[in-house]
N, C-alpha and C positions, 0 to 999 in steps of 0.2 A: 760467651761474652761478645763470639762473632756477629752473633743475632743485633747485641745495641754496638754493635763497631759500625757492621751491618746498617744500621737504621737513622745513626747520623751522618753516616757519607750519603745514605741517601736525602733527608733531611739538607744538610750542605748543598745537595747537586739541584733539585728544587731550588731552591732562595735564591741560589748564583743564575740561575735557569728565569728565571722570576726577574731581576733583576740585570736581564741580559741589557747591550745598547749596544747600536749599530753606530760603525765610523760613517759618516756621510761626507764631511774632506774638511779642508782648515782652511781660512779664509789670513794673508801673511800682505801685514798693513808695512811700508818706507812711506818717504818723505820725498818725492820726485823731484828734479830739476825746477822748478818753477816752484815750491814749494807747499805743490797739493798733496796732501794726506791717497797714497793709491791703494787697490788695493786688490789684491790677485786672488780671485779663489778658485780653488782647485778638490776633483769630485775627492774619490776614498782610492780611485786608483792614485792619486795627484798627479791626473790631465785636467790640463789649463782649463776655466767654464763660463770664468770670465772674471771680466775688475768692475770696481767702484773707485771713482776718481772722485772728492770732498775738496769742492773749494771755496772759499767768500765770497759771495755776490754782491754786486753793491747795494744792495739795503740791509746785509752786514749779516745776510741770512748764512748757512751753511747748505751746501747747492752740490748735491754727488748725483755724479751720473752713472748707471750700471748697459753695457757694454754686457754683452755674450761674447765667445771665443774667437766669433770672428768680426769684436770689431764692432758687430752694430750697435747701434743704440737700445737700450734695451725698455729705459722707465729715467727720470725721476727723484728725488727724496729733500727734497728742502725744507731743513730743518728754524721752529725761528723761536724765540720766549714767550711765551703766551702769557695774558693779562694775572697769571696765578702765580708766575714760575718758574710756569713746569715747559721740559720742552715737548717742543710737537713738531712730530715731522709730518710731512702729503707726499705723502707717494702716489706718482703718473704713470703711465705706461707712457709707451713712442707718441702715441699722439695727444699725449696731454691730458688726457682725462685722469680723473681725481679715482686712488683706485682703494685707496681707502686710507687712514694717518694710523699713526702711532701720537700714545701721548704718556712721556718720560715727567712726572715729580719722585722723594721720597713718604718712603709707608713712615710711621711708628719705631720698627724696628731698623733706620736707617741703611733699609738697599732700597736699591733704582728700581721702583718698579713702572713698567714701560704696560698701556692697555694700548691696541689694539686692536682697528677698526676697521669696516668694512667703509667700501664707499657711498652705503647707506647707514650708514651709522652706527651699522651693528658688532658687537666685542663678536671680534674673530680668538682672538685669547693675550696672555700676560705674560709678560718677560719679567722674573724676577731676580739681579746682582746685588748676590752678591760676596765678599771677601775669606776664599776657601780656609786649612791653617795651613797652606803652600804659598798664599801671601796672594794666589790667584784670585782673577774676577771667575768666580762662577754663577754665571744665566740658566734658571729652571725654563725653561719654556712652556704652557700649559695652552690648553685648546679651552673653546670656551665653556668648555662644561666643569673648565676644572683638573680635568685630566693631564698627567707631564706626557712629554709627546717627544723630549732632550732637553738634550745642555748644551750652556756652548764654555767653555775652559776657555780662558785667556792668559795667557802667560808672554814671557820678552822671550827671545829661541840671545842665540851665540848671535848675530850682529847689530840682534838691540833692537830688532822689529816686535811692531806687536802679530801673535801666531794666537787665531780662533782657533780651538778645534771641538771641531763641532758633532755630538753625538742624536743620533731619535732613537727611539723606546720602538723600534718596527726597525721594519726592513725598508722604509720608502724612503728616497733620496735627497730628501728635505725635510725641516722641519722646522720651516716659517711659519706664521703663522699668518700674516698676511702674505 
């Protein structure tokens, strides 16, 4: 009997090690005094790593400015609706060079599926969002080969702000695919 229990315990331990994920950090979104969405990004230790501020530009597009922990602009992301009704986001670096795109549509299961591409149009990964049993948005990030690289779980904190918890399937400090 001891051998059976030990064997069962070892299988349980092995399966939990295989499913291990690493805390990457959090992103907390609130509305600032100018009516913009302001997201504060923090690492796994709670240190602020940067901010992303989203507003609507003169063409009705969502424009997000990304800054590092020191307030220096690191890039922008501009989102509009393309002719197929998909959300298309163009990512640019601090110099205005396009670094990639993310195109979001709804798949046959009603999930939001985002296809990430690099500056040359090569697929770098996907992000698929659905609602979990607790009513939170759960996003699974995959690389170009379909391997899961991490997850983002989105909910509302006690102050009514959106809080995203990012986890990675490896020890990388980032799971982003673009």
